[in-house]
N, C-alpha and C positions, 0 to 999 in steps of 0.2 A: 648211364655210363659216365664215369668221372673222366674229364679231360686231363691230360698231363699238364703239369705246370709250364708256364711260358718260359722257354729258354731262348733268349734273343741274341741273334747274331747281328752285329752293328758295324757298318762301314761309313766313312765320310768320303764322298767322291770329291776329288780335288784337282784343280789346275795348279801346277808348281808355283806360279806367280802368287798364289794365295795360300801357300803352305802354312803361314802363320795363323791365318783364319781357320784353316782346317784343324790345326793343333788345338786352337782354343775351343772349337766345337767338340772335338774328341774329349777334351777335358770336361766340358759341360755335360757330356753324356754319362759321366761317372755316377754310380759304380758300374755301368755297362762298359765292358772292354771294347772300345771303338777302335777299329783299324782304319788307316788312311789308304785310300786307293787313288793312285795318280793317273792323270791323263796319259795314255801310252804314247801320244804324239803331240806334245804341248806346242810345238812350233808349226803344226799343221793348221788348216782352216778351223775356225771355231765349230765345235761339234759336241754338245752335251751327250749325244748318243754314244760317241766313241768311248767316253769314260763310263757311261751307264752300263755298257755291255760288260765291262770288267767288274763293276761294282755289284751288279746283280748276280754274277757268277761266283762271287767271293763269299760263299755261305760257310759259316763255321761248322765243323762236325758236331752232330748231336743237337743242332738248333731246331726248335719248333717253328720259329719265325725269323725273318730276315728284314732288317731295317737299313735303308740307304738314306743318308742325310747329305745335303749339299754344304759347301764350305763357306757360305756367306750368310749364315743364319745365326740367330740368338735364341737360345733355349731358355724356357722358364725354369725357376728353381724346382727341383724335384722331378725333372724331366723323365728320368728312368722309371720312377714309380708311376707316372702318368701313362707312359707308353705301355707298361706292363698291364695296368688296369684296363686300358682301352683294348688291348689285344685279348684280355680275358673276357671282356664284354662282347667283342666282335672277332672271335677266333678264326673264322673261315673267310673273312673279308679283307679287302685292301683298305688300309687305314691311312688316310692322308692327314698329316698332323697340322697343316696350315693351308689356308686358301688365300690367294692374293686378290686384291680388289680389281685387278685387270682381267680377271676371269669372269665373263659377263653373267652366264647362267649360274655358276657355282657361287659367285660372291653374293648374288641375290638369295640363293638357297641358304647360305649361312646367315644372312640377315633375317630371313624368315625364321630360322632356328633360334636366333637370338631374341627376336621380339615375341616368339611363341613360347619361349621357356623350354627349349629342348636341349639335351645334353650332347646330341650328335645329329647329323643330317646325312641323308643319302644324296650323293652328288649326281649330277646329270650325266647319263652314260654317253651323250652325244658331244660332250666337250672334253678337252684334254684333261688328263688326270693331274691335279696339282702334285708336284713331285719334289718340293723343297725337302720334305722328309716323308717317306712312304714305307709302310711295312706290309709284308705279305707273308702268308704261311710259307714255310721253307720249300715245300715241294712246288708250290705255285711260283715261288721266286726262281727255282731252277727252270721251270717251263718258260718263264718270262725271259731269262737269260738266253735260252736257246732260240726263242722267238726274235729277240732283238738282234741276235747274231746274223739273222738272214738279211738284214737291211744294210745298205752301204752307209758309211759314216756321213756322207754328204747330205743325207736326209735329215740329220742333225737334231730334230726335235724328239727327244726321248719321251716326253709327256704325251705327245700325239700317238706314238706307237704303243705306249702303255694303255692308252684309252681304247685303241682297237683291240689289243690283247684282252682286256677286261670285258669289253662289250661282246666279243665273239664267244667268250667262255661263260658269260653270264655272271661274272664276279662283281658283286656290289662294291662300290667305293664309298666309304663313309668318312666324315670329318668331325672332329670334336668341336663343340661350342661351349666355352671359348677355345681358341687355338692355344697350343702349347709351345709355339715358337713363332718368331717373326723374321722377316727378310731384312737384309742389310740395305743400305742406300748407296753403296759404292758403285763404281762402274761395272758393267757386265763384261765378262770375258767370253760370253756366248753370243754376242751380237744382239742383245735384247734392250739396249739403251733407248730404242725408239718408243718403248712402252712408258718411259718416264719413271718416276719413283714408284716402286712396287712394294707395298706393305700389306700386312695381313688385314683381313676384314675385321676380326674381333679377337683381340688379346685382352684378357682381364687385367685390371690394375693390381688387384690383390691376390693373395694365395688362393689356390683351388684345392680342395680336398679330393683325394682319389675316389671317394664315395660319390662325387658328383656324376661320374661317368655311368653310374647305374641308372641314371635318369632316362626319360623317354627319347626315342629316336623319331625324327621326322622322316618317314620312310619312303614316300613317293616323290620323284622329281616334280617340281611345280607344274601343274597343268590345270586347264579349265576347258570344258567342252572338247576334250581330246587334244588341246593345244599345249605343247610345251612352251613356256614363256618365262620371261624375267622382266621385272620393272627396274629401270636403271636411271641414274642421274649422271648425265654426261654433258660437259660444256654448259653447265648451268641450266640444262633442260631435262625434263622428265620424259622418258621414252619407254615404249614397250618393245621388247625383243621377242619375236615369235619364231619358234622353231618350225620351219616349213620343211618337213622331212622329205616330201616328194620332190622339192626343188634342190635338195642337197646344198643348202646355203652353209657357208663357213660359220662356225660358232661365233666368231668375233667380227663378222662382217658389220660395217657401220650403217647399213641401210635399214634403220629401225623405224618404228611407227610412233609418231607423237601421241602422247596420252590423250590429247584432245583432238579428235573425237574417239580414238580407237580403244579407250578403256572399256567401251561398250562390248568389245569382243571378249572381255573377261567378265562381263556381267555387271559392270559398274559404270553407269552413265556419267559422262563428264559433268553434267549439270549437278549430279549428286555430290561430286567432289567439291565443286565450287560453292555449292550451297552450304556444305559443312564448314568450309573456310570462312564464309560470312558469319555463320553462327558462332564460330570460335572467337570472333572479335578481331581487333587489329593485330597484325603481325608485329614482331619486335621492330622498333623504330630504325634499327640498323639495316633492315632488309628492304631493298627496293621492291616495289609492288610486284613487278614481273617475276623476280627471283623468288619472292615469298610464295607466289602462286605455284611455281614449279616445285619448290621444296615441299610445299604442302601436298601437292598431288602425289609425289613419290612416297611420302610417308603414309598418306591416307590409303593408297592402294596396297602398300605393304601390309598395313594393319588389317584392311578389309579382306585380303586374300590369303591370310595366314591362319591356319587352324591353331587352336590353343593346345599346348602340350599337356596341360593338366598336371604339371609337376607342382605340387603344393608343399613339398618338403621345406619346412621353415629354415632348416640349417643351410640350405643352398640358395636362399632368396638373394643374398648379397651377390653371389656369383652370377645368377641370372640377370640381375639388374646391371651389374658391371658389363656383362657381355652385350646387353641391349644398348647401353650407352656407347660402348666402344664401336659397335656396328654402325650406329648413326653418326658418330663423329667421323669415322673413316669414309662414310658416304659423302659427307660434306667436303672433307679434304680432297677426296678423289674426284668428286662430281662437279665441283665449281670450276669455272674458268680461272686461270691464274690471275687475271686482272680483277675478277670479283673477289677472290680470296685476299688479294693485296688491299683492295679498297675496304673490305670488311674488317680486316685485322683479326687478331686472336679473339677479341671480345665478340665481334660480329659473327665469326664462324661458330663460336659457342652458342650464340643466340639462334643461329640457323639450325644447329643440331637440336636445341630445345624446341624450336618451332616444328621440326620434323617429328620429335617425340610426341608433341601434342597432336599432330596429324595421325600418327600411328594409333594413339589412344582413341581418337575419333573414329578411325576406320575399324578398329577392333570392337568398339561399342556398337557401330552400325551392323557389323557381322553378328554380334551376340543378339542384337534385336531383330535379326532376320532381314535386315535391309541390304545386306551384301550377300553374294552367292556363297553357297557351301563349297569348301575346298574340294577340288577334284570332280565337280559336277561334270557328267559325261554328255550333257546336251547343251548346246548354246542357248542363250536367251531367245525369247520369241522375237520375230521380226518386228521392226518398227512399222506401224500402220501407215499405209500409203493411200492417199485419196483415190477413189474409184476411177477418177478421170485419167489417172496414170496407168491403171492396170490394162495390160494388153496393148499399150501404145508401141512398145519396143518388142521386136521378135525375140524369141527365147534363145537362139544360138548366140554364143559369145564372140563369134568372129566379127570383124569390122568391115564387111563388104558393103560398100555404098548402095549397091542395087537393092539390098534387103530393105532399105528405108524409103525407096522411091514413093511408095504409096502414101507415106506419112509426111513427106517433105515437099512442100510447095515452092521450093526455091531452086533455081537453076544451079548446077554444080560448078560455078566459077566465081572467084572472088570479084566483088563489085557488082554482081548481077542479081542481087537479092531483091526479089519482088514477089508479090502474091501470085497464087495460081490463077486467079481471075484476071486474065490478060486484057479484059475490057475495062479494067479499073474499078469494077464494082466491089464494094467492101464485103468480105465474107468472114465475119468475126469468128464464127465457130471453126472454120477451117484454119484460120491463122492461129487460134488458140490450140488446136490439136497439133499443128505443126510445131508450135513453140514447146508444148509439152514433150513431144517426141525428141526435139533437140536437147532439152534439159535431161531427159531420161538417157539419151545416148551418151551425153557428157558424163553422167554419173556412172554408167556402166564402163565407159572407157577408163575413167580414173580407177575404178575397182580393178579392172584388168591390168592396168599399169602397175598398181601397187602389189598385185599378186604375182607379177613376173619375178623370176629368180634374180637374186642379188649377186653381182660379181663381188670379188674380194675388194676391189677398189674402183674408183672412178677414173676413167682415162683423162688425160689433160684436156681441159676445155677453156677457151677464152671466155672471160666474163665481161659482159657489157652492161653497165648499170644505167638504166633509162630514168631520167628525172621524173619524179611524180608530179603530174599537173596540179595536184591539190597541195603538195608539200614540196615545193621546189628546193627547200633548204635541207632536205633529208640527207643524212650521212650516207655516202655511197658504200661504207663498210657494213651497213646494217644487213643487207641480204644474206651474207655468209656468216654473220656473227654467231649464230646458233649451231653451226656445223662443227663437229669435231675436226680438228686440224688434220690429223693423220687420216689418210685414205680419202678424205673429201675436200676439206678446205685447202689443202696443199695442192690440189689438182685444179683449182679454179683460180685463174689469175688473168691479168690483162695482156699477158705476153705468150702464154703457152697454148698449144692445141690447134688442130686444123678446123675445128668447128667452134661455134660461138653460142653461149647461152645469154640471152637478153632478159634481164630481170628488172622489174620496177624498183626504184630506190627505196620505197617504203615497205616492201614485202620482205618476209623472212623465209628463206629456203628451208625446206624440210628434207631430211636424208632420203626417205623411202622413194619419192618420185624420181630422184636422181638415178636410181637403179634402171629405170626405163630409159633415161637419157644415155646411160652407159651402154645399154643394149643396142640402141639405135646407132651410136657412134662405132661401137665394136663391130657392128654389122657392115661397116664400110661407108655409111652415109656421111656426107660432109655438107655443112651449111650453117644456118642460124636457127636455133630453137628459141622461141619466145615463151616465157611463162604466160599463163592466161591473163594476168594483170597487165603485162607489157603489151599483149595483143589487144586487149580491151582498150588500153590507152591510145594505141595507134589507130584503131578503128573508130573510136569515139572522136578523135581529132579529125578524122575524115568525114564526120557527119553522121555516122550510123548510130541508131538508138534502138532501144527496146528489142522486139523480136528479131529485127534485122541484124542487130549486133550479135545476139545469141546465135543466129544462123551462121553468121560469118565465122565466129569462133568455132562453132561446130564443124564447119568445113575445114578450118585450119588444123583442128585436132585430127580429123580424118586423114589429113595429109601426113601428120606425124606417124600415125599407125602404119601408113602405106610407105613411108619414106619417100613421099612424092613432093618434089619441089625444093627450092633452095631455102625457103623460110617456112617453118612449121611451128605448131604450138604444142607445148607439153600439156597433156590432159590431166592437170592436177589443180586442186583448189589452192588459193593463195591466202596468206595470213599476215596480219600486221603484228607488231610487237605486242605480246601479251594477249593476243586475240584468238578467237576461234576461226579455223579456216573457212573461207567463203568461196562461193562458186566462181565469181568473176573478178572480184575487187577486194583488196585487203581492208578497205575502210567501210564503215557503216553508212552506205549511200543507198537510199531507197531505189534509185534507178537500177542498181546492180543487185540489190539484196532481196528482192521480192521472192525469189525461188530458193533461197539458201536452205531453209529448213527442209523443204521437200527434197531438194537435191541431196542433202545429207542422209535422209532416211533411205532414199533409193540406193545411194552408194553403199551404205551399211548393209542393206538387204542383199545387194549383189555380192559383196565380200563374203557374207555368211553362206550364200548359196554355192560358193566355189570351195572345194576342199582345200584346206591349207596344208 
């Protein structure tokens, strides 16, 4: 059956203060006859939804499809031909013509499409629908207009409502790669300036022939072992964003997982990533070592986890290459801290993008050689092997009831009273070793449970107390929060705000994910001081505790965190120095603290894999 030719109804939704921009956009739509739809209450509170209701209902008679464009975009030459070709390629779908880099899952999805050589990508159904310019079949657009009319204007976010509409009806949303329009950099009239500059992930530099859109589509949202995920570069750090559907976490919540060690959840060990970086040789001289490592990790994982589109059409090679380069440039621009971008300058940022491209190529080579997981694998990787001495030490239930461990814990349950079970003072090495193993295993399980707790949308205000490091007394007190994104996290950690305090060692770097557990404790009504493990270890070490006695004391302090018991408790999460791998007790490579680090990491990974995400 031959489909009717695409007859496109087009409107530009506009706030009157940006009428000039809307008129420019309408002109760029030519030869499409674009009409301007104005905000019906421009002096009211900012609400894109208010105008979207009118725009989606304004379907021209006889149209097969309806396109709604916002008033602050710039269209590529030949826009009308591109939209028509895309709707001919995807006639029954929602077609979003541009994705911004602030869209966590979908921006990664576009980058996968760009490096894999795809002409379009299926967007994640659990994230808002990018609505800078969105086209729907006309009948579907009518249904959407009726759906949006049911919501009060105060709910304001039309893209979130459109996502629910599409998800409930099973309507796939696709985006072209490269994009055919970009966002402006002017102030937002919708109250979105907190996002900062919002630009498209991948706009090609040169012309794109409409035949490009006949190329392959990356059809399934990124997943591995059943996990929806995204790899991201934020605040100069590479993180993994995991969709925890059962926890109903917000798509843009900031409590992400650092790539090291959690790339293993996607089937790529962090040791593999760093080994590939060493094999690649020195990074560009403009890049500091830590930043080079984070950029490499982001690029390598992107390459290793992206299937090849198989588009070998020589006439479209330039477009594919330009889309790939644009996607990596925007990753650097959006992903580095402002101070890093300023220090690198234009030349250094270009070098960073080139370094990311080398990492992508290395990851793709590893995938082609079978050294990286196949895309969409439905089973996680095998568990890390754990020494037999650790098997059966910790009870199977994941609750944190102290009584469950009495048989394995030869220490009295009170701070400062750590002693062996042999009250006559006779040494019992086997019993002490068993007790120590049990404590280490409990700590690993507690951290896994903490990381797997649901993430709030933001961190409550918390006072930050930076404890001097006994080994590095001159450490910069700004280091602990340096790697946190300012919005949602960094802005809520200060020396003046909050009824509770987070004490952190000056040399360690805070990670986002454990702070979700801190938020849960404080939101539950508890008030007091939470120490990081490193801060607790420094305090106990200064009091004279060593070895197994120190581990037992930290174990007890973490139990108090889980129970909300006491004015001072310990956050059950590993600590990390700049550029380092998270360690059980101490951010630095110290034999006294590091003996169990590898075993601890294996146990923690095993517990995370055993709990459904």
